[in-house]
C-alpha positions as CSV (number, residue, x, y, z in Angstrom):
1,M,13.8,11.8,-3.0
2,Q,13.3,8.1,-3.3
3,P,10.0,6.5,-3.9
4,F,8.8,4.5,-1.1
5,V,5.4,2.6,0.1
6,D,4.1,5.0,2.9
7,A,0.8,3.5,3.7
8,I,-1.5,0.7,3.4
9,F,-5.3,1.8,3.6
10,P,-8.2,-0.1,3.6
11,Q,-8.9,0.4,-0.2
12,H,-5.8,1.8,-1.6
13,V,-1.7,1.5,-1.0
14,S,0.1,4.9,-1.1
15,V,3.5,5.2,-2.5
16,A,5.5,8.5,-2.0
17,N,7.7,10.3,-4.6
18,P,6.2,7.9,-7.4
19,P,9.0,7.4,-10.1
20,S,8.0,8.3,-13.3
21,D,7.6,5.0,-15.0
22,L,5.5,3.6,-12.3
23,A,2.1,4.3,-14.1
24,S,3.4,2.0,-17.1
25,A,3.7,-0.9,-14.5
26,F,0.4,-0.2,-12.7
27,P,-2.3,0.6,-15.2
28,E,-4.7,1.4,-12.4
29,L,-2.2,4.1,-10.7
30,V,-4.0,7.0,-9.6
31,I,-1.4,10.1,-8.9
32,A,-2.4,12.6,-6.3
33,Q,-1.4,16.0,-4.9
34,E,0.6,17.3,-7.7
35,Q,2.7,13.8,-8.3
36,A,3.9,13.3,-4.8
37,E,1.9,10.6,-4.0
38,A,0.5,7.4,-6.0
39,R,-2.3,5.7,-5.0
40,L,-2.8,2.1,-6.1
41,P,-6.4,0.8,-5.5
42,Y,-7.4,-2.7,-4.6
43,S,-10.2,-4.9,-3.1
44,G,-9.6,-7.5,-1.0
45,Q,-6.8,-9.3,0.4
46,D,-6.0,-11.3,-2.5
47,E,-5.7,-8.0,-4.6
48,L,-3.3,-6.6,-2.0
49,A,-1.3,-9.5,-2.0
50,V,-0.9,-8.9,-6.0
51,L,-0.1,-5.0,-5.5
52,L,2.7,-5.9,-2.9
53,T,4.5,-8.3,-4.9
54,R,4.4,-6.2,-7.7
55,L,5.8,-3.2,-5.9
56,Q,8.3,-5.9,-4.5
57,S,9.3,-6.7,-8.1
58,L,10.4,-3.0,-8.6
59,A,12.3,-2.7,-5.2
60,I,10.4,0.2,-4.2
61,P,11.2,0.3,-0.4
62,F,8.4,0.0,2.4
63,V,8.2,2.2,5.3
64,A,9.2,0.0,8.4
65,A,8.5,2.1,11.1
66,G,5.8,4.2,12.6
67,P,2.4,3.4,14.6
68,G,0.1,0.7,13.5
69,W,0.5,-1.5,10.9
70,H,3.4,0.1,8.5
71,P,3.8,-1.3,5.2
72,A,6.6,-3.6,5.9
73,A,4.8,-5.1,8.8
74,V,1.6,-5.7,6.5
75,F,4.0,-7.5,3.8
76,Q,5.7,-9.4,6.9
77,H,2.1,-10.5,8.1
78,F,0.9,-11.6,4.3
79,R,4.2,-13.5,4.1
80,S,3.5,-15.4,7.4
81,Q,0.3,-16.2,5.6
82,H,1.8,-17.4,2.5
83,L,0.4,-14.5,0.3
84,V,3.8,-13.4,-0.5
85,A,7.0,-14.4,-0.5
86,G,10.6,-13.4,-0.4
87,S,12.3,-10.0,1.1
88,I,11.5,-6.4,0.4
89,P,13.4,-3.5,1.0
90,T,12.8,-1.2,4.1
91,I,13.2,2.4,4.8
92,V,13.3,4.2,8.2
93,W,13.9,7.7,9.1
94,L,16.5,8.4,11.6
95,G,16.1,12.2,11.7
96,P,15.7,15.2,9.1
97,G,16.7,14.3,5.9
98,K,18.6,10.9,7.5
99,T,17.3,7.6,6.5
100,E,18.3,3.8,6.8
101,L,17.7,1.3,4.2
102,G,17.3,-2.4,5.1
103,E,15.6,-5.6,4.2
104,V,12.9,-7.9,5.8
């Protein structure tokens, strides 16, 4: 399964199904649950903006649906605040095993 930015929590960004080379791009990376999730810690809005920009550069899709502030919505909010720039790939689930990729 392809990697994707699953959630943004108050102190870390969660990347599901992290690619094996993610650790080289993120020395601060914490792998959890038998490598099914990578946690990228941050403290504060500026560090989060840097992490989101780094994930954007790797073209890892951001979840763009679900309850609350999904990762794509957080990126869009940061973009409106001029903390990040450009577009990101997105992913949504249409049903079991069916995804749709997009861009915002």
